[in-house]
N, C-alpha and C positions, 0 to 999 in steps of 0.2 A: 424565494426560495422560501418563506413561510408557510406557504398553503400547499408545501410538497407533503405527502401521506409518505413516511418512513417508513424504514424494514424498523426490526427489533435488532438487526446486525448492521453497522456502517463500516466501510474503510474507509478513510480518508485521506489520501495519495498525493503528493508530490512528484506529477510525471514525470517533470525534469531530474528529480532527485533519484529517483531510481533506475532510470533510462542512465545515469551515469555513472551508478552504482553497479549496474550493470554490464557496459564500458569497460569499468575497472578488471570485472570479474573477467572477462572473455579476455581480456588483453593478458591479464595475471595464468588466469587458466590455459591459454593457449600455450604459452611457453612451456608452463610446468609440465602439461600431460601430452604434451609437443602431437595436438592433433585440433583441428579446424574445431571451435566451439560453434553453434549456432545461435540466433538470438532466441533472448528469453521468450517461451511460452508463456502468452500474458494470461489465459485462462488456469493453466495450472500454478501461476505466479498464485494471484487470488485465492484457487483454493490451498497451498499453502500456506500462504497466509490468516486465511480463515482459521485453519487445524492452529497454528501458534497462537490467534487470540482467544481460544477458548473451544470452537465451535467443535461442533461433535458430529461426525457422518452421517449416525442417525437422527440426528433433531431434522433435516430439512426444512430449516429455518432461510427464508428467503437472507440475503446479502445484498444491498447496495454500495459500489465501490464510487467516491466520485476525484476524479482525477483534478486537480488545476495545471496547468500549463501557462507557459512560456511560450513555447516551440509550436510548429501547429502539429509535427509526429516526435514518435519515439524512435531512435535509431536503434538500438539493441533490442527490442519487443517484435513478436506477429501476433496480434494487432499490432499497427503501428501507426495510424495516425486518428489525430483525437476525434476530429469531423467526422471523416467517413467511418473508421472500422468501430471505436469504441463507443462516441456520444450516443444513449438512446438506443444502445444493441445492451441484449440480454442472450444469456445461453442456463444449460439446465445443466447442474454438478451432481456430486452426489452428497453434498450439501443443504441442494437445493436450487432454488430461481437465484441466477445471480445476474443483476441489472446495475449496465454500468452509465455513468454521466460526466461529463467534461468539461469544464467549466474556463476557459481561458484568461488568464491575468491580464488584466486590462491597464495602460498606461497608468491611468487615475489612482491605483491604489499599488503596494508594495505588496510582491510574492507574500511575505511573511504575515502582513495585515488581513490579506486574501484569506490565506489559510486559517487563521484566528477570527476573522469574521465568521466560517462557515463551521469552525468548532462551537462557538459560541450559539449559534444556530442549535446544533449539533445537541449541544448540553444540555438547551434547554426544552429538546421534545421530548413528551414523555415516551412515547413510543421507540425511542432508543432506548435500548440494554448494553448492549456491547460496540462499543467503540475500539474498532484496531486505527492506528494511529500513522503515518511514515511521512511524517516533515524530513525540511532536509536538515540533516544533524551537522551541516558543517555553518548553519547560517543561523537558525533563528528555534533552535530546538530547547534552548533552555526558557523563550517564552513560550512554548506551547506543556513543558513541562508543570511551567505555575501557573498555567490556566488550568491544566488537567488537576492539579494538586486542591483544588476545591471542587469537584466534581464527587458525588459522594453514590450516587443512585444509578450509577451506572460500569459496568467492568469494562477496562479501560486496560488495551496494551500498545505497548508504544514500540515499532519494530525500526531499530537502529543497528548498524557497525557496529558501535562501541558498545557497552554496559554502560546505562543511563544510573547514577543517585540518585536518591528523593524521590518524594511523589509519590501520589495514590494512583500509580498503574502497575500491570506487568510488564515484564521488556523482552524482549526476543532479539535475536539477532537476525537482521534483514537477510544477509548472506547468506544461511542455510537456505531459505525458501526460494531466494536467488539464484542458489544454486541447483537446488530441484528443476527448476523451469528453465535452466538451462542445459540442462540434462547431462550435469556434471554427477556422477555415480562415487559411491564411499569407498567402494574397492577400486577405484580408478587411484581415488588419493592416500589410503593402506598400499597400491606398488610404490608407490616412489621413494 
């Protein structure tokens, strides 16, 4: 990973975690809205997460998305297979070209350590200017907050379902970008 040519904008995602959050949102909103909620559109979610991280539609900057995962696929996203649909794939969006990479968590390392190892590589990469992070908020988010508190030369946004205290980072609520990707609209919620 040390020889990777990095983009200025990198999104580091715990793929298992966002899939779990998407499932929770689907279950809750299907009951509330009394309609079927489709799987989240992965490309739409990446665009929304990029905007939440401070990217502008007119900047046309490339985005690298790194997924770490323990499972072979996400059950609540389309596309879903890390090996077949996500790893090594790219698409063009209003923000620029989005390149996706997926790394499985191997049995020799814990997922939190793997996430933090990749974060350590990214914090040292001079070409990376913006980091958008989606760690597992129920497991190792405090370790991530400790790591990013020492990073001074990057614009960092932490996406989480709950507000986070402290740190050298902006924060956004993960649920908003996921709701958009799930096709849940504000006008539907206003009618509740």
